[in-house]
C-alpha positions in Angstrom: 90.5 74.6 119.1 91.3 74.9 122.8 93.1 78.2 122.3 90.2 79.7 120.5 87.9 78.7 123.3 90.2 80.2 125.9 90.5 83.5 124.0 86.7 83.5 123.5 86.2 83.1 127.2 88.8 85.7 128.2 87.7 88.2 125.5 84.0 87.7 126.4 83.2 86.8 122.7 79.7 85.6 122.3 78.8 82.2 120.8 75.5 81.4 119.0 72.9 79.3 120.8 69.6 78.0 119.7 67.2 80.9 119.5 63.9 78.9 119.9 65.1 77.1 123.0 66.3 80.3 124.6 63.1 82.1 123.8 61.1 79.3 125.4 63.2 79.6 128.6 62.9 83.4 128.6 59.2 83.4 128.2 59.0 80.9 131.1 61.3 82.9 133.4 60.0 86.3 132.6 56.8 86.1 130.5 56.4 89.9 130.3 59.8 90.7 128.7 58.9 89.8 125.1 55.8 91.0 123.4 53.3 88.5 122.1 54.1 89.1 118.5 57.9 89.3 119.1 60.2 86.4 118.5 63.9 85.8 118.8 65.8 85.3 115.5 69.4 85.1 116.8 70.6 84.4 120.3 74.2 84.5 121.7 75.8 83.7 125.0 78.9 85.4 126.3 82.4 84.0 127.0 82.2 81.5 124.1 78.9 80.1 125.3 80.1 79.7 128.9 79.2 83.1 130.3 76.0 84.4 131.9 75.2 87.3 129.6 73.0 87.1 126.5 72.5 89.1 123.3 69.4 88.6 121.3 68.1 89.9 117.9 64.3 89.8 117.9 61.9 90.8 115.3 61.6 94.3 116.9 64.8 95.1 118.7 68.3 94.2 119.9 67.9 92.9 123.5 70.8 92.5 125.9 70.5 90.6 129.1 73.4 91.6 131.4 73.7 89.8 134.7 75.5 91.8 137.4 77.0 91.4 140.8 78.6 88.3 142.3 75.5 86.2 142.3 74.1 87.5 139.0 70.7 88.1 140.6 70.8 91.7 139.5 70.0 91.8 135.8 69.9 94.8 133.4 67.9 94.5 130.2 69.0 96.9 127.4 66.6 97.4 124.5 67.6 99.0 121.2 64.6 99.2 118.8 65.6 98.9 115.2 63.9 102.2 114.4 66.4 104.0 116.6 69.5 102.7 114.7 71.2 105.2 112.5 74.2 103.2 111.5 75.9 99.8 112.1 79.0 98.0 111.1 80.4 94.5 111.3 84.0 93.5 111.3 85.1 90.0 110.2 87.8 88.0 111.8 91.4 88.4 110.7 94.4 86.1 110.5 95.6 86.9 114.0 92.6 88.7 115.5 90.1 85.8 115.6 87.1 87.7 117.1 84.4 89.5 115.1 82.6 92.6 116.1 79.3 94.3 115.6 78.8 98.1 116.3 75.4 99.7 116.4 74.9 103.4 116.6 71.4 104.2 118.0 69.7 107.3 119.1 69.2 107.6 122.8 71.8 105.1 123.9 74.9 105.7 121.7 77.2 103.0 120.5 76.6 99.4 121.4 79.4 96.9 120.7 79.3 93.1 120.6 82.1 90.6 120.1 81.5 87.2 118.6 83.6 84.0 118.2 85.1 83.4 114.8 82.5 80.8 113.6 79.5 83.2 113.9 78.1 84.3 110.6 78.4 88.0 111.1 77.6 88.7 107.5 74.3 87.0 108.1 73.7 89.3 111.0 74.6 92.3 108.8 72.1 91.2 106.2 69.4 90.7 108.9 70.1 94.2 110.3 69.9 95.6 106.8 66.5 94.1 106.4 65.2 95.2 109.8 66.8 98.7 109.9 66.9 99.9 106.3 63.6 99.0 104.9 60.8 101.5 105.2 61.5 105.1 106.3 65.2 104.3 107.0 65.9 103.9 103.3 65.8 107.7 102.6 64.8 109.2 99.3 65.3 107.7 95.9 67.8 109.4 93.7 66.8 111.1 90.6 67.3 108.7 87.7 70.4 106.8 86.7 73.9 108.3 87.1 76.0 108.7 84.0 79.2 106.7 84.2 80.6 107.6 80.9 81.3 111.1 81.9 84.4 110.1 83.8 87.2 107.6 83.2 86.4 104.5 85.2 89.3 102.4 83.9 92.7 101.9 85.4 93.9 101.3 88.9 94.9 103.6 91.7 98.3 105.3 91.5 100.9 105.4 94.2 100.2 109.0 95.2 96.5 108.3 95.2 97.1 105.4 97.6 99.2 107.6 99.9 96.5 110.3 99.7 93.6 107.8 100.0 92.1 109.2 96.7 89.2 107.2 95.3 88.4 106.6 91.7 84.9 106.1 90.3 84.0 102.7 89.1 81.1 101.2 87.2 78.4 100.5 89.9 77.3 97.3 88.3 80.8 95.8 88.9 80.7 96.7 92.6 77.1 95.5 92.9 78.1 92.1 91.5 80.8 91.8 94.2 78.6 92.9 97.1 75.3 91.3 96.2 74.6 88.4 98.5 77.4 89.4 100.8 76.1 92.6 102.4 73.6 94.1 99.9 69.9 93.2 100.0 68.3 91.6 97.0 66.4 94.8 95.9 69.3 97.1 96.7 71.0 98.9 93.8 74.5 100.4 93.8 74.1 103.8 92.2 77.6 105.2 92.6 80.8 103.4 93.6 84.4 104.3 94.2 87.6 102.4 95.1 90.9 103.2 96.6 93.3 100.3 96.7 91.4 97.6 98.6 88.8 99.9 100.1 85.5 100.9 98.6 82.9 103.7 99.1 79.5 102.9 97.8 76.2 104.8 97.6 73.1 102.7 97.0 69.4 103.5 96.9 69.2 102.4 100.5 72.4 103.6 102.3 76.0 104.7 102.3 78.4 101.8 102.6 82.1 102.0 103.5 84.2 98.9 103.0 87.5 99.0 104.9 89.9 96.1 104.2 92.4 95.8 107.0 95.6 94.0 107.8 98.4 92.5 105.6 96.2 89.6 104.3 93.1 91.7 103.9 91.1 89.0 105.7 89.7 91.4 108.3 87.1 93.7 106.7 84.8 96.3 108.2 81.4 97.0 106.5 80.0 100.3 107.8 76.4 101.2 106.9 75.0 104.7 107.4 71.4 105.4 106.7 70.5 108.3 104.5 68.3 110.0 107.1 71.3 110.1 109.5 73.1 112.5 107.1 72.4 116.1 108.0 74.5 118.0 105.5 77.2 117.6 102.9 79.9 119.5 101.1 82.0 119.1 97.9 85.3 120.6 97.3 86.8 121.0 93.8 90.5 120.1 93.1 93.1 122.8 93.5 96.3 123.6 91.6 99.2 121.3 90.9 100.0 120.4 94.5 96.4 119.8 95.7 95.1 117.5 92.9 92.2 115.8 94.6 88.6 116.8 95.1 86.6 115.9 98.2 83.1 114.9 99.4 82.3 115.4 103.1 79.2 113.9 104.8 78.0 115.3 108.1 75.9 113.0 110.3 74.8 112.1 113.8 76.2 108.7 114.9 75.9 108.7 118.7 79.1 107.7 120.4 80.9 108.1 123.7 82.1 111.7 124.1 85.8 112.4 123.7 87.5 115.2 125.6 91.0 114.7 124.3 92.6 117.8 122.8 92.9 117.9 119.1 90.0 115.5 118.5 86.3 116.0 117.9 83.9 115.4 120.8 82.2 112.7 118.7 84.4 110.6 116.4 81.6 109.7 114.1 80.4 113.1 112.8 82.1 113.4 109.5 83.2 111.2 106.6 85.8 112.5 104.2 86.1 110.9 100.7 89.0 112.2 98.5 88.5 111.7 94.8 91.3 111.3 92.3 91.4 114.2 89.9 89.8 113.3 86.6 88.6 109.9 88.0 85.3 111.1 89.5 82.6 113.5 88.4 82.3 115.7 91.5 79.2 117.6 90.3 77.5 114.4 89.5 78.3 113.2 93.1 77.0 116.5 94.5 73.8 116.2 92.5 73.3 112.6 93.6 73.7 113.4 97.3 71.4 116.5 96.9 68.7 114.3 95.4 69.0 111.9 98.3 68.8 114.6 101.0 66.7 117.3 99.5 64.3 115.3 97.3 64.5 114.0 93.8 65.1 116.7 91.1 62.2 115.8 88.8 60.5 119.3 88.7 61.2 121.8 86.0 63.0 125.1 86.9 60.8 126.9 89.4 58.7 129.7 87.9 58.9 131.7 91.2 61.2 134.6 91.2 62.8 136.1 94.3 61.4 138.9 96.2 64.8 140.5 96.3 65.3 140.2 92.5 67.0 143.2 90.9 68.9 144.2 94.0 72.0 146.2 92.9 75.3 145.2 94.5 77.2 148.4 95.1 80.2 146.6 96.7 81.1 146.6 100.4 82.0 150.3 100.4 83.9 149.9 103.6 87.4 148.8 104.2 86.5 147.5 107.7 83.7 145.4 106.3 86.1 144.0 103.7 88.7 143.1 106.3 86.0 141.6 108.6 84.5 139.6 105.7 81.1 141.0 106.4 78.4 139.9 103.9 76.3 142.2 101.8 73.2 141.4 99.8 73.5 140.7 96.1 71.0 140.0 93.3 69.6 136.4 93.9 68.6 136.1 90.2 72.2 136.6 89.1 73.3 134.1 91.8 70.6 131.7 90.6 71.9 131.9 87.0 75.5 131.4 88.1 74.9 128.3 90.2 72.6 126.7 87.7 74.8 127.3 84.7 78.4 128.2 85.4 78.7 126.1 88.6 75.9 123.6 88.5 75.4 123.1 92.2 71.6 123.7 92.4 68.8 121.4 91.4 66.7 122.4 88.4 63.7 122.8 90.7 65.7 124.9 93.2 65.5 128.7 93.2 67.8 131.2 95.0 65.6 133.4 97.1 68.3 135.5 98.9 72.1 135.8 98.2 75.0 137.4 100.0 78.6 138.0 99.2 81.5 138.7 101.6 85.1 139.5 100.7 85.1 136.6 98.2 82.7 133.9 99.6 79.0 133.7 99.0 75.9 132.5 100.8 72.7 131.3 99.1 69.3 130.8 100.6 67.2 128.5 98.4 63.9 126.9 98.9 65.6 123.7 100.0 68.8 124.6 101.8 71.5 127.1 102.6 74.7 126.9 100.5 78.0 128.3 101.7 80.4 128.9 98.9 84.0 129.0 100.2 86.5 130.2 97.6 90.0 129.2 98.6 93.5 130.1 97.6 95.4 133.4 97.6 92.9 136.3 97.2 90.3 133.8 96.0 92.2 133.1 92.8 92.7 129.4 93.4 90.7 126.7 91.7 89.7 125.1 94.9 86.1 125.9 96.0 84.0 124.2 98.7 80.2 124.1 98.5 78.6 123.4 101.8 74.9 122.4 101.8 72.7 122.6 104.9 69.1 121.4 104.3 66.5 123.5 106.1 65.4 120.3 107.9 68.8 120.4 109.7 68.3 123.9 111.2 66.9 123.5 114.8 66.9 127.2 115.8 68.0 130.6 114.6 68.7 134.1 115.7 69.6 137.5 114.3 71.6 140.2 116.1 71.3 143.9 115.3 74.5 146.0 115.2 75.5 147.8 118.4 77.1 151.3 118.8 79.1 153.1 116.1 82.1 150.9 116.9 80.1 147.7 116.1 79.5 147.9 112.4 78.2 144.4 111.7 75.0 142.4 112.5 74.9 138.7 112.7 72.8 135.6 111.9 73.2 132.4 114.0 72.0 128.9 113.1 71.8 125.9 115.4 72.3 122.7 113.4 71.2 119.2 114.2 74.6 117.4 114.1 77.4 117.2 116.6 80.5 118.8 115.1 82.0 120.1 118.3 85.8 120.0 118.4 88.3 120.1 121.3 91.2 122.3 120.1 94.8 121.9 121.3 96.3 124.4 123.8 98.8 126.8 122.3 101.4 126.2 125.0 101.8 123.3 127.3 101.4 125.5 130.4 98.1 127.0 129.2 94.8 125.8 130.5 92.8 123.6 128.1 90.9 125.8 125.6 87.2 125.5 125.5 85.6 123.4 122.8 84.5 125.1 119.6 81.2 124.3 117.7 82.6 124.2 114.2 79.4 123.5 112.1 77.1 122.6 115.0 76.5 126.3 115.4 77.2 128.8 112.6 77.5 132.6 112.9 77.5 134.8 109.8 78.4 138.5 109.9 76.5 141.1 107.7 77.2 144.7 106.9 74.6 146.6 108.9 74.0 149.2 106.2 73.8 146.6 103.4 71.6 143.9 105.0 68.3 144.2 107.0 68.6 141.4 109.5 64.9 141.6 110.4 64.2 140.7 106.8 66.5 137.6 107.3 64.6 136.9 110.5 61.3 136.9 108.7 62.7 134.8 105.9 64.1 132.2 108.3 60.7 132.1 110.1 59.0 131.2 106.9 61.6 128.5 106.0 62.3 127.0 109.4 58.9 127.1 111.1 56.8 124.0 110.6 53.0 123.6 110.1 51.8 120.2 111.4 55.5 119.2 111.7 56.2 119.9 108.0 58.3 122.6 106.5 57.0 125.0 103.9 57.2 123.3 100.4 60.3 124.3 98.6 58.3 125.3 95.5 56.0 127.5 97.6 57.6 131.0 97.6 57.9 132.9 100.8 55.5 135.8 101.4 56.3 139.0 99.6 55.9 140.8 102.9 59.0 139.0 104.1 61.2 141.2 101.9 59.4 144.5 102.6 61.7 146.8 104.7 60.1 148.2 107.8 60.4 151.8 109.0 63.8 152.5 110.5 62.6 153.0 114.1 60.2 150.0 114.2 62.3 147.8 116.5 63.5 150.7 118.6 59.9 151.7 119.2 59.0 148.1 120.0 61.8 147.9 122.6 60.8 151.2 124.2 57.2 149.8 124.5 58.4 146.6 126.1 60.7 148.5 128.5 57.7 150.3 130.0 56.3 147.1 131.4 56.9 145.1 134.6 57.7 141.4 134.9 54.6 140.2 133.1 53.5 141.7 129.8 50.0 141.6 128.4 50.1 138.9 125.6 47.4 140.5 123.5 49.2 143.8 123.5 52.5 142.1 122.7 50.8 140.2 119.9 49.5 143.5 118.3 52.9 145.1 118.6 54.8 142.2 117.2 52.6 141.9 114.2 53.0 145.7 113.6 56.8 145.2 113.8 56.6 142.3 111.3 58.3 139.9 113.8 55.5 137.2 113.8 54.0 135.4 110.9 50.4 136.2 110.0 48.9 133.0 111.5 51.2 133.2 114.6 50.0 134.5 118.0 51.6 135.3 121.4 50.3 133.2 124.3 52.6 134.2 127.1 55.0 137.1 127.5 57.5 137.8 130.3 60.2 140.4 130.9 63.3 140.0 133.1 65.5 143.1 133.3 66.2 144.2 129.7 65.5 140.7 128.3 62.2 139.1 127.5 60.7 135.7 126.7 57.6 134.9 124.6 55.7 131.8 123.9 53.9 131.9 120.6 51.9 129.3 118.8 54.9 128.4 116.7 58.1 129.1 118.7 59.9 130.2 121.8 61.0 133.7 121.1 63.8 135.3 123.2 64.9 139.0 123.0 68.4 139.5 124.5 69.5 143.1 124.9 73.3 143.3 124.9 76.0 145.8 125.5 76.2 148.9 127.7 73.9 150.9 125.6 71.5 148.1 124.9 71.5 149.0 121.2 72.7 145.5 120.3 69.8 143.0 120.4 69.5 139.3 119.6 66.2 137.8 118.5 66.3 134.0 118.9 63.6 131.7 117.6 63.2 128.0 118.7 60.4 126.2 116.8 58.1 124.4 119.2 58.5 121.1 117.5 62.2 121.2 117.9 61.8 121.1 121.7 62.8 117.7 123.1 62.3 118.2 126.8 61.2 121.0 129.2 60.6 121.7 132.8 59.0 124.3 135.1 60.0 124.9 138.7 57.9 126.6 141.3 59.3 129.1 143.8 60.5 128.1 147.3 60.7 129.9 150.6 64.0 131.5 150.1 64.2 131.2 146.3 61.5 133.6 145.2 61.8 133.0 141.5 60.2 130.4 139.4 62.1 128.9 136.4 61.4 127.6 132.9 63.9 125.4 131.0 63.7 123.9 127.5 66.1 121.8 125.5 65.9 121.6 121.7 67.5 119.6 119.0 71.2 120.5 118.6 74.6 120.1 120.2 75.7 123.6 121.0 74.0 125.9 123.5 70.7 124.0 122.8 68.7 125.2 125.8 66.6 128.1 126.9 66.4 129.1 130.6 64.4 131.9 132.1 63.7 132.9 135.7 60.1 134.0 136.2 58.9 136.3 139.0 56.8 134.7 141.6 53.1 135.5 141.2 53.6 136.9 137.7 53.5 133.6 135.8 51.4 130.5 135.8 54.0 127.8 135.3 51.5 125.0 135.0 49.8 126.8 132.2 53.1 127.2 130.5 53.9 123.5 130.9 50.5 122.6 129.4 51.0 125.0 126.5 54.3 123.4 125.6 52.9 119.9 126.0 50.0 120.7 123.7 52.3 121.8 120.8 55.1 119.2 121.3 53.2 116.0 122.1 49.6 117.0 121.5 49.1 114.7 118.6 51.0 111.8 120.1 49.3 108.4 120.5 47.8 108.3 124.0 46.9 104.6 124.0 47.9 102.5 127.0 51.1 100.3 126.5 51.0 98.3 129.8 48.1 96.1 129.0 49.9 93.2 130.8 50.9 95.2 133.8 50.5 93.6 137.1 47.7 94.8 139.4 48.9 97.7 141.6 49.9 96.6 145.1 50.4 99.3 147.7 53.9 99.3 149.4 54.0 98.6 153.1 55.3 100.9 155.7 58.6 99.2 156.0 59.0 99.2 152.2 58.4 103.0 152.2 60.9 103.5 155.0 63.6 101.5 153.4 62.9 103.1 150.1 63.3 106.5 151.6 66.5 105.7 153.4 68.2 104.0 150.4 66.5 106.3 147.8 65.0 103.2 146.1 61.7 103.7 144.3 58.5 101.9 145.2 55.2 101.8 143.3 52.2 104.1 143.9 48.7 103.9 142.5 48.6 105.2 138.9 44.8 105.8 139.0 45.1 108.1 142.0 48.1 109.9 140.5 46.1 110.4 137.3 43.3 112.1 139.3 45.9 114.2 141.2 47.6 115.4 138.0 44.3 116.4 136.5 43.6 118.8 139.3 46.6 119.9 141.5 48.7 120.5 139.6 46.8 120.0 136.3 49.7 118.6 134.3 48.0 116.0 132.2 46.3 116.4 128.8 42.7 115.4 128.4 43.6 112.1 126.6 46.7 111.4 128.8 46.7 109.0 131.7 49.3 107.7 134.1 50.4 104.1 133.7 53.2 103.7 136.3 54.3 105.7 139.3 57.5 105.3 141.3 58.2 107.2 144.5 61.7 107.6 145.8 62.3 109.9 148.7 60.4 113.1 148.1 60.6 112.8 144.3 58.3 111.0 141.9 59.0 109.3 138.5 55.9 108.9 136.3 55.2 107.1 133.1 52.2 108.3 131.2 50.7 107.4 127.8 52.6 110.3 126.2 55.7 111.1 128.2 57.9 110.7 131.3 57.3 113.2 134.1 59.9 113.6 136.8 58.7 115.6 139.9 61.7 116.8 141.9 61.1 118.5 145.2 63.9 120.8 146.2 65.1 122.8 149.3 64.6 122.1 153.0 60.9 122.5 152.9 60.3 120.9 149.4 58.1 123.9 148.4 60.2 124.4 145.3 59.1 121.7 142.9 60.4 121.0 139.4 58.1 119.3 136.8 60.2 117.9 134.0 58.7 116.4 130.9 60.3 114.0 128.4 58.1 113.0 125.4 58.1 109.3 124.7 58.5 109.9 121.0 62.1 111.1 121.8 62.9 108.0 123.9 64.8 105.9 121.4 66.2 103.2 123.7 65.9 102.0 127.3 67.3 99.6 129.9 
């Protein structure tokens, strides 16, 4: 209809065009854009087929061709590999809203949205994406066996109060599978748990989590949201409360990249949590908890672990302190008793899971198992309510950790801090309208736990976290492999004090061999871990070991309070080193690791006391050492040197021009020696004084600073963390 065409043009809704014809034109106009073994499956043209932009779905990626400027001569190509997609959704046309929409959430680029005209088969696109994105490693883990459906009442509809409260009731998965098979589900996909609230559905299959949201009065407009299991980083279940609070709840925490939000009262990322309320008596919450645990932690097919805990038999003598009780400081309790409780009385743990350490605060508890951390939050007045929340954080989600010792006699508690790999940052509202905006809060992106300093040895916790969070060949310690018994052995009371006294007697650089010996005597490092570089700045110090970045931060007036922070090397996503300048006499090291709250480490290094190129090479060895170093640009054009005018105009306008990659490879093998032995430069772009380099393993950005350009920053970004590009 004419009106539909007009709205499609004005709304920039894409219409489908012949994929084979467009591929032939594209290969003729730009033969290097598509790979030889890549073909276009779907092709669309903007503004109802009358525009100049194109969206393509190939056998390897989503490719967007965006013409810019008045003439359209400037073209941006956006590539979203299917392997980078963590979630996607399609929204069908409604009665009044005639356009359809696809949203893709991909690592590295965020949310990509596309609008289509009403006659495009978006369900076909959804099935195609399901096939390309979900199969293989995206499918997650298989759940442990069939889920019992007879344990709950799956009959009857949803009551009025359940509709108002959006409470879901559990249904027979076979019925839901029959409705969705051939619509959005793949042929080999099985619905394992399903819930319904009014017209909406929440489905968990062996491949994904699927949320079906029926919208509008007629219900013609439907959104199908798919979240891959690997995108889910943690979960919690909350039991029903008393008469007023009659619903139980499941919360999934995940990372769906989206545009940041800075509005007060909203999370920074709108796609970080999914809450599902269950109707009391209409869903087996512990069966749901077990199912999600099997998906995220591994299938529970192993018998109860035979390994006991190194802290077994610990006698809980209570807090013994009113201030500790008021401050909700945690004390250590017997892990075997906690293991029995959460296997039998409150069946949260898998049969193959063992509690290795356990702590109790005023009424809440914390469990360290071989697979996860469990936070038990008992709610209600004085903890007498029925409502309990169980929050599970797999060890794979922990990016970094630290422990803080207690300070002076006023500071009675020590702390543990965890950096988690999901964006749960929240922008709180200001208390009064005239107040300045309050700073954001991390919520569960960064967790801090207080301990009673006389009831918990935080250095034991540090050694335990080192065993559970450090990786060997990028793999965590197997859950059924107990931590070393030495982890739980208390050290002499003055061990850390003597260590800090020893460090304090040194200048800016510390002998790494001597530090290695002292750290092993203090029980800080693992047996197979060694110190490579050691530096001291004021009261603080930074260490590079074969497994982590280790930072000691001395705090407070007396310096008695100390924080020991560990960042596993394979959690580092980018790093840079900066040489000293004429006026700036310090060198600098920076590293960013997985996480969303304070996820960087910075340290100034004294000139002449550190070899920053050696540090750069050390990090590169452990972060990208095993990465594929094969050349990717086999069809690259022969290098052609830029002329004098091109260089001049490039310098004035800060536009890059090409340089010889062979010469740059030779340069970076000698001065400075940045490249690894099997690494070579494939592309070099010079803009002004700075240089942008593509190697077979990473992106290197060389940034000259200051008037003289003597201060130079070398920043590295491994290609394995580059998930999208344009």
